[in-house]
N, C-alpha and C positions, 0 to 999 in steps of 0.2 A: 337683533342685538341682544347679547347675553346679559342677564341681570348682574348688576354690580355687587361684588362680594362685600359684605359688611366690613367696615373698618375695624381693625384690631386695636383696641385701646389698652395699652399695657397697665396703666393705673387702675382702670376699672376691672380688668380681668384679674389683676393681682388682688384687689380687694375681695372679689368673689372667692378666689382660691383661699385667701386667708380666713375668710368666714367659714368655708367648708372644711378647712384644716382643723379649726377649733371645734367644729361640730363632730368631725371624725375622731378627734382625741377624746371628747366627752363621751361619745358612744362606743369608743374602742372598736370602731369599724370603719373600713375604708370606703364604704358605699357612698357617703356624701361627696367625697372627692371624685369618685368615678362618674357620678351623675352630673356634677358641675363640669367636669372635663368634656363629657360628651355633648353638653348643651351649649357651651360657649363657642363663639365663632373663632376662626383662625386655623392655621395649619398645625400639624402635630408638633413640629419643632417650636413654633411660637408659644404654644400652650405649655409644652414641657419646660422651656426656659423660664416662663413666667411662674410656673408652679415651683420651680427650684428657688426662685427669689422669695416666693411666699413662705416656703419652708424656712429659709434663713431668717426672714423677718420674724416669724413666730418664735424661732429658737432664740433670737436676740432679745425679744421681750421676756422670755422665760429666764434668761441669764441676768438681765437687768433687775428683775424682781426677785432674784435669789431663790428661784424655785428649786425643788428637790431634784436629786439625780433621777428619780423615777419619772418625773415629768419630762425631763430632757431626753431620757432614753426612749420614752414613748414616742417622741417626735421622730427620732432616728429610726425606730422600728416601723413607724408609719411610712417613712421615706423608703425603707427597704421594700415594704409591700407595694409602694407606688412604682418602684423600678420593676418589680415582678409583673405588675399589671400593665406596664408600658406607658405610664402617664408622666414619668419624670426621667431625667437622664441617669445613666448608671453610676456616675461619679458622685451623685448628690449625697448619699449616706456618708461616704468618705470625707467629703468637704465639710459636712455638718460635724463630724467627729473632730476634724481638725480645728474648727471654730470653737467647739466646746472645750477641748483640752488646752487651748490657748488662753481661755478666759477664767477657768475655774482654778481654785487652789489645789495643791498637790494631794491633799487627803481625799478630795472629791474625784480627782483624776484617777486615783486608784480604783474607785468604784466604776467609773466609766470604762477604764481599760479592762476590767474584768468582763464587761459586756463585749468588748472587742475580742478578747481571747475566746470567749464561748462561741462566737460567731465566725471563727476562722474558716469553717467550711463554706460559709456564705461568701466571704471575701475571695476564696479560691475558686468559686464556681465560674463558669464561662461568662455568665451575665455580668459579674462585678469585677473580675480580676483585671482585665485589660484596661478598663476605664478608671479603676480606683487604686491600682497598685502604687502608682507614684505619689498619690495623695497620702496613702497609708504610710509609705516610707518616709515622706517628709514629716508627717505627724509624729512618728516614732522618734525621728532624729531631733525634732524640736523638743519633744518631751525629755529625751535623754540629756539635752543641754540644760534643762531646768533642774534635773535631779543631781544630788550630791553623790560623788563616787564612794564616800565613806559612810554616809547616813542612809542612803537608799539603795543599798547593794542588791537586795532581793527584788525590788521594783525594776531596777535596771536589767537584772537577769531575766525577769519575765518579758521585758520588751525584746531582748535579744532572742529569747526562745520563740516568741511570737513571730519575729521576722524569719527565723530559721524554718518555722512551720509554713509560713506564707509563701516564701520564695523557694524555687528549686535550687539545687547546688550549682547549677550552671548560670544562675542570674548574675549578670555582669556587675550590678551595683554591690554585690556582696563578695566579689573577687578582688584579690590584690593583683591586678593585671600587670602592674609594673614591677612586681616582686620587691616592693619597698619594705625595709625593715623598720621596726618600731624602736628607733634609737633613743627614745625617751624612757624606755623601760630599763632603768639603771638599777642594779642590785647594790645597795649600800651596805658596806661592812667596814670593820675597823682596819684602816690602812696604816695606822701608826703603831709600830712595834713597841714603842716605849709605853703606850697605854694598855698593852695587852696584859691579861691576867692569866694566860695559859701557862706560862713558865712558872709564875708564882704559885699557881694551884698545884703544879706537879711537885714543886719543892715542899709545899706544905703537906702534901700527901706522904712524902717520904719521911718528914719529921714526925707526923702522927704515927706512922708505922713503927718508928723506933720507940715510941712510948708504950706500945703494946708488947707485953712480955711474950716470949716464945710459946707457941701452943695456944695462944688466946686470939680472939677476934673481936674487933670493935662491934658495937651494936648495929651500926649501919653498914658494916663492911660486907662485901659480896665477893665471891670468887672472881678472880681476874679472868676476863674473857679474851683479852688480847694484850700483847706486850707493846703495841704501837703507841707511842706517846702522842697526846694531842697537843702539839706545839704550835707556835704561831706560824711557822713556815708552812705546815700543812694547811692550816686554816686559811692563810692568804692565798695559797695556790688553788685550793679547792674553790673558793668563791671568786677568784679571778677568772675562772673558766666561763662564768656567766657572761662576761664581756665578749667572749668569742662566740658564744651561742647567740648573743644579741645581734652581733654583726659579723657573720661568717666570712664576709668578703676579705677581711684583713688577713685571713689565713693563707691567701694566695701570695702574700709577701713572705719572703724567705725568713726574715728574723721573727716575725709573728708566728709563723708556723713552727719554728724550732721551740719557741717559748710554749706554745700550746701543746706540742708533743711532749715536752719535758713535764709540764704540769699534769697532763693526762696520764702519762705512764705512772707517775707517782700516785695519783688519785686512784686509778684502776688497780694498782698493786694493793692499796689499802682496802679497796672493795673485795679483793681476792682473799686477803688475810684477816680482815676484821670480821668477827663473828656476828651473824645476824641474830635478831631476837628469835626465840622459839617459835616455830611455825604455828603450833597450836595456839599460842598466845596471840599471834598476829591474826589468825582466823577469828578468834574470840573477839578481838578488838574491832574487826570489820563487821562482825555480827551486831555488836553494840551500836556501831554507827548507823547501820541500816534500820535498826529499830528505835533509835534514840529520838526521833522526831522528824518533822516534815522538812525542816531546813537545816542544812549543815554548812557552817561557815568555813570557808577555805581561804586562808590568808596567803599572802605572798611569802616567799621564803623568809624564815626567821634566821638571821645571821649572827645571833649572839654566840660568842665564843663558848659559853657554858653548854650550849646545845649541840655542839658538833659531834661529840661522842654518841649521844642519843640518836642523832640523825643518821649517822653512818651505820648504826645497828638496826635501823628501821627499814624493812624491805620495801615498803611503799615509797619512802623517800628515795631510796636507790632507784626504784623504777622510774620516778620522775626524772632523775638525772640521766639515766640510761636512755630514756625516750628522747631527751634533748640531744644526746649524742647521735642517735639514729637519724633524727631529722636533720641535724647538722651534716652528717655524712652524706645523706641523700641530696642535700643542696649542692655540696661540693662536687658530687658526681653527676648531678642532673643537668639536662639541657634547658637552661632558662634564658629566655629571650633578652632579658635586661643585663645579662652578664657581658662584661667587656671582653674583647678578643684576647686580652692579656690574662684573663682569669682562667688559667689552665693548670691542671694538676701535673706534677712531675710523676715519673714512673714510681719513684720511692713513696710519694704521698698516696698514689692510687693503691699500691700494694698494702700500705698500712691501713687504709680505709677499708679494703676488702677483707683483711684478716681480723681486724679489731672487733667488729660486731659478733663474729663467731666466738672469739675469746670471751667477750662480755657475757654471752649466754651461758658460759660454763663457770661463772664466778660463784654460783650457788646451786645446790642440788635439790632444794625444796620448792620446786615449781616455778622458779624464776625463769628457767629456760623457756618453758611453754609461754609464759606471759611475754617475755622479750620477743619471741618469734611472732606472736600476734601483733605486738606493737610494731615490729619491723615491717609487717605486711601493710599496716596502716601508714607507716612513714613512707613506704615506697609509693603509695598512692597519693599522699598529700604532697610529697616533694616534687612530683612531676608537673608537667605543664597541663596535660589534660586530666586533671584530678578526678573530675566527677565520673568520667566514663569508665575508669578502671578500678574504682573503689571497691566494688563488689564482684570483681571478676573471679569466676570459679577457678581459672588457671592459676592465679596468684595464690588462692587459698590452698589448692591441692599441692602446689610446689612448695609453698611455705610450710605446710604440714609435714611434707616429706623431709625437708631440711631440719625441722624441729626434732623429728624422731632420731635422725642421725646425731644431731648435736646433743640432745638430752641423754641419749644412750651412752655417748662417750663420757659425758659429764658424770653420770651416775656410776659408771664403771670405775671411776677413780675413788680412792679412799677418801671418805668424808665429803666427796663431791666437789672438792676445791683443789684439784691437782694442778700440775704444771700447765700453765696456759700456753706455753710454747709448743705443746704437743700438737696443737691445732695447725701450727705452721710447718710441722714435719710431714714426712710422706704419709699418706693415708693408709688405713688398713686394707687388707686384700679385698678386692671387690668394691671398695668405696672410692669415690672421687668427689672432691670438693669443687663445685663450679666456681671458677674464678675468671677474672677478666672483665672488661667493660661490657661485654654482651651477656654477662651472667651476674647481675647484682644479687645480693643476698635475698633468698626467697624466690628467685626466678628459676625456672627449669631450663633445660638445654634447648 
């Protein structure tokens, strides 16, 4: 008859592990835990689960006694070493981090999360990833709920960047599988023409001009760069486009599409004729941003009427708007599972969507064409269903580069780089062919 295996007493074993954990923390060495683990009776699973409980108990005592973040992080580091040695379960460090961030104030959570960021390679390793990824995701989401969107913007961004580094692009928890739109993202602007100051400002400018004698200039007067008046109608149409970018599905409706088309043609005509800031000044501004500090605050669109003229002359602002157009076009053309069977473009809509991206790349001759084509390549990848697989495809890069050379060459050949946009819809030059049709999206080869 085989000898009876000693009974495994959870309270006794947990007490032994707690004592050894304290000793290991004091000595800053995991050997006391390894010795206790090898000497105690029980199976590997029983001892691992009991050690997990001992870790959580020690951590709880440290939190209750308001210990420093260094002591808390020492316990988590010890748990990581325990996983490496095979004496506790792989999810234990992630569970401990979740417990800590739930209990500590936000200023201390910042310190704890710095530790999490520095150890991203550990969390991504084969030993920890499968067992701990869901705990880390839940931990980050719980922390995001505690943080203010207006007061903790940098901290929230750090969490999002950490998740982007932790999970691959194909991770389902980070994908919008149902292609749902963020309808809460509403752009607020002045919708009451009676309260608008654009017309008043234009009239005041004319009156001030009459007070200056012929041949003189005011102190703050600058040469006129464009004769397009900044009236309320343009202001309203420009910012109304954000509602279509927010919810592109409405453009499948005939009336909504006509409204979008009308507003877009007027806005893009302004882009064509309204002079951009000097390219050298723009590069200087970008250089100042790069060297201005570690953090750059990027606000949501400012919709003040007084800023519209400055925004239209800013090449970076235009690039943001044109990027929205490209993503918008790609959604309308793309094959998305969540689309209704009625969400189908007409031939007229498809033709306009095919031609317009080419025309937009010719609205400026100072490098915008190259930037727009690069954005178009990304938009093609982001807008599709299998986004991760095609994002870095060499074929897209090669074909998009070829398209850029053709487009930018035609743009620069025009006087001032802002020639007639309708030239792109006319017959191509000898030897050139624009790829059009559903099988040849912008940037795709034959």
